[in-house]
Each structure stands twice: as structure tokens, then as C-alpha cells.
N, C-alpha and C positions, 0 to 999 in steps of 0.2 A: 641503473635504477634513477640516478638523478635526473637523467634527462627525461626518463619516462614519466616521473612524477611532475616535472616542471611542465612538460607538454599537457598533462592532465590538468594542471592548474589553469594554464592558459586557455584551455577549451571550457573549463569551468567558468573562468572570468567571462568569456565571451557569452555563454549561455546564460548566465545568471544575470548579466547586464541586459540581455534581450528579455528576460523575465521581468526585470525591474522597470523596462520601458511600458510594460502593460500589466501592472500589479493587479488590476481589476480581476483578471482570470484567476489569481489565487483566491479571491473572496468568492467569485462565483462557483468554484469547486466545492466552497463550504456551504452554498445555499441548501443543497438537498439535505445533507445530514443535520443541519440547524433546524431545518423544517420538521426532520424527524424527531429531534429533541423537543421542540416546542409543541408540536401537534400531535404527536404519538406517544412520547414517553408519559405523558400524565394519565394516559389510559391504563398504564401498567400498575399504577397505585392500587387499583381494584384487584389486581392479580397477585399482590404481595403475599396474601395469606393462603394463596392456592397451594395445596400440596404439590411438591417438586419445584416451586418457584425458589430460585437461589436467595440467600440472605442479602440484606443490604438496601433493599428498597429499589424503586423503579429506575431511578437516574443511576445509581451505582451498577445496575445490571445492563442498562441500556447503552450508556456513555461509551464503554469499551467496545461493544459491538459496533457503534458508529464510528469509533476510532479505526477499527479493523476494516470497515467498509470503506471509509475514506482512503486508507492505504491501498485497497484493492482498486478502486475506480479511479482514483487520482492517478495511479501509476500505471493502470493498464491502458490508458488512452495517450501516453506520452508519446507512442510511435507516430501519432498522426502530426506531431511537429517535425519529425524526420522526413516524411514523405515529401513535402514541398521542397526542402533542401536537396533531396536526391533529384527531384524533377527538374529544379533550377541549376543542376551541376555544381552547387555549392559543396556538397560531400565529395564529389569527384576531384574538385580542385584541392580540397584539403588532403585527398589521398595520394596526390602526386607531389605533396610537401614533405619534409623530412619528418613531420610529426608522426608519433608512434600511432598505429592504427588502433591499438587497444585504448590509448589516451583520448581518442576522438569519442569513443562511447564512454569511457569512465567519466570525462568531463561532463557529459549530459546527465549521467546517472547521478553524479554528485550534486549537480543543479536540481534535479528531480527530488533528491533526498532532503535537500535544504528546503524545498517549497513545502514538501510534505510535512516536515518537522514544524515550519511555522503554521500551516493549517492545522496539525494536530493539537499545537498548543493554544491556538484560537478556539478550537472545538471544545477543548476542556475548559478554557476560561469561559466561554458561553455556558457550558454545563454547570460551572461553578457559581454563576450568577443566577442559575435557575434553581440552585439548592444542592448541587451535587457535594458530597463529603466522601473524599477518597484518601487513601494513604499516599502520601507525598513520595516516599520511596518506591512504592509500587506504581505510581503513575510515570516516574522517571524510567524505571525498567521497562513499561509498557511501551513507552516511546521508542526505546531501543528495539523492541520486538517489532513495532510497525516500521522502523527503519528497514529491518531484514525483509520483511513481507514486501516493503516498497521496491527494494532492490530486486527481489525476485520478480515482481510484476512488470517493472520497467524494462528489465532485461529480456523478459518474454515478449513485451510489447515492440521493442527495438528489433529483435530477431523476426517478428512477424512482419514488421513493416519494411525490412529487407527483402523477405521473401515475397511479399504482397504489397508492392508500392502503389496501392489504390485505395483511397479513403474509404469508399463505399464497401469494398470487399473486406477491408480490415475491420470495420465497423461490425460487420456480420460475424466475423470469425471471434472478435473479442467478446461481444455479447454471447455467442454460442458457448464459449469457454468458461466465462465468469458467472453468467446466471446460476447454473446449477450449483457451482461452488459456493456461492454466496447464499443461496437458499438454504443449502445443505451445512451451513456454519452456524446458524443460529444467531445472526447479528440482530435481529429484532426481538425475537422471543427465544428463550433459552431452550435447548433441545431437550432439557430434563421434562418438558412439558409435551414432548412429541411422541408419537407411537414407538413402540420399541423397535420397529424395522427401521425407523428412521435414525434412531440413535445408533444402532449397529452399523448403518451405512456411513454416518458421520465419522465413524472411527478412522476411516480411510481418507478423511478429508483434512489436509493440514491446516486449512483456515478454521475449521471447527476447534482444533486444539489451540490455535492462536487467540480465538475468541474466549474460550473457556480460561486459557491463561491469563489474558487481559482482565478478565473479571475478578480472578482470584488476586491479582496484583492490586486492583483498585480497592479490594477489602482489606489488603495488607497481609494475605495468606501467602507470605513468601515461599513457604515450604510446600506448596501444592504441587503435586507430581505433574500436572498440565503444563506447568510452567518450563520444567526440565523438558518435558517432550516437545513443546513448541520451539523452544530455542534450539534443540537438537536438529529438529526438522527444518528450519529455516536457516541454520548455520550451514547446512549441507546444501539445500536447494538454492539458495540465494547466489553463492558462489559459482555453483554449477551452471546455473542459469545465465550468469553474467559471462562466464567462460564461453559458453556456447554462443551467446550474442557476439562476443568479440571474434570468434571463429566464423561466424557467418559474415561479419563485416569484413574480415580480412579476405575472405573467399570471393566476395561481391567485387573486391578491388583488384582481384588477380586478372 
């Protein structure tokens, strides 16, 4: 266990150093959700009195959705960084060293979660400047939830990158898988405003539960049942996806 953890931290140090050399990309990934916050969220103020609109006001409803959308998209595309290293033979050279195969991916995933945490904190800070008022404990728990969501998406992205080591093909597959899940999660408008058939379909979407849980957390409703459902789902799905990604990585090295 000691060697495995040491190997994972060595890979984490390598990958976080590479990210720090180009910190602009951390901010670039924030551009879209901040645009949504500044240009779309004000439109929700007219909807706050509409029946079915959750309590808390536009920003308190919208910011948690943007946080979850950031977790999905920021993590779903991390596989693109793995493909050039596969093509250049860097991963192959690592695989013939004594470094643990699982540590190779775990180190990358820990880097991805660190970047996501920084992005999430910056997003919430930007929302606070715009007037967001949220429960501090709930926001902290929501960041833990988005970390689990990010681990799930990054693991799936790495597994896809190993199976489809081409950027053009990977982009199409990621968009095909994420777009319906995002649209059916209510990240922009709460699903309580949607037709009944959409609300029923969203029950089977884990990301819809994550968005609902985050909104409850921002309001300080820590006893909301959606929080337990979301954490149960992602506490199961995230480690499972990570395990499958490591298995695919080991198989590719065989």
C-alpha cells in the first residue's frame, strides 16, 4: 500500500506540475459557466414567482446547476490529455517501469479533482460577487459531491480515451453521452418546471439527483432526501468507474 500511494503521489506531482505550467486552461474552462451566470441567471429573476420554481432566488437555484455542469464537462474531456501521451509513447514507457498501473491513472485523477475543486471555488466566488447567498456548510458538502461526480466523469473519459485513442472520435462519443444527461439534469432550469414525462425520465438520471441535491445544500436544507440519494449513487458509481478505468489501463499494457 505504501508503494502504491507513493507512486500515485509521484504521478500526481508530475501531472499537477504540467497543469501549473499552463494555468490559463483552468480559467478557460470557467468561461462558459461564468457566462451563464452573468448573462442567463438574471433572466431567472422573473421566474422566481412562477409556481414550481424552487425557493432561494435565481442565483441560489442556478449556481448549483452550473457547479454540476462544470463537474461534468471539465472532467468529461480530460481523456483528450491522455491521447497525445499514448501516441507519443509516454504512457508505454511508464508502463514498463515499476510504477503501479493503477497509480498511473489515480495520479491523473487526483490532479483532475484538484483542478475541479479550484474551478468550483472560483465559480462560487464569482456567484457570490453577483449576489449569491448560500449556506456555507451546504456549499462545502456540494463541493464534495462535485468531486465524486468529477471522479466518475474523469474515469469514464480515461477509459474511453484508452478504447478510442483519437481526438475526433472521442469528442463525438463524449458529446453523444453527456448532452442528453446534462439536458435531463435541470442544470439551467429546475425540472419542477418541466412536463411530467421529463420529470419522470429524470428520476433515472444520476446527474438530476446531483443537481437537486446541490440546490438543497445551497439553501441549507441538509435533510433533503435528494442529498442522500445523490451521495449514495455517486459513492457507488465513481469508484466503480475508476476501477473499470484502471482495469482497461492494465489490459492495454498487457
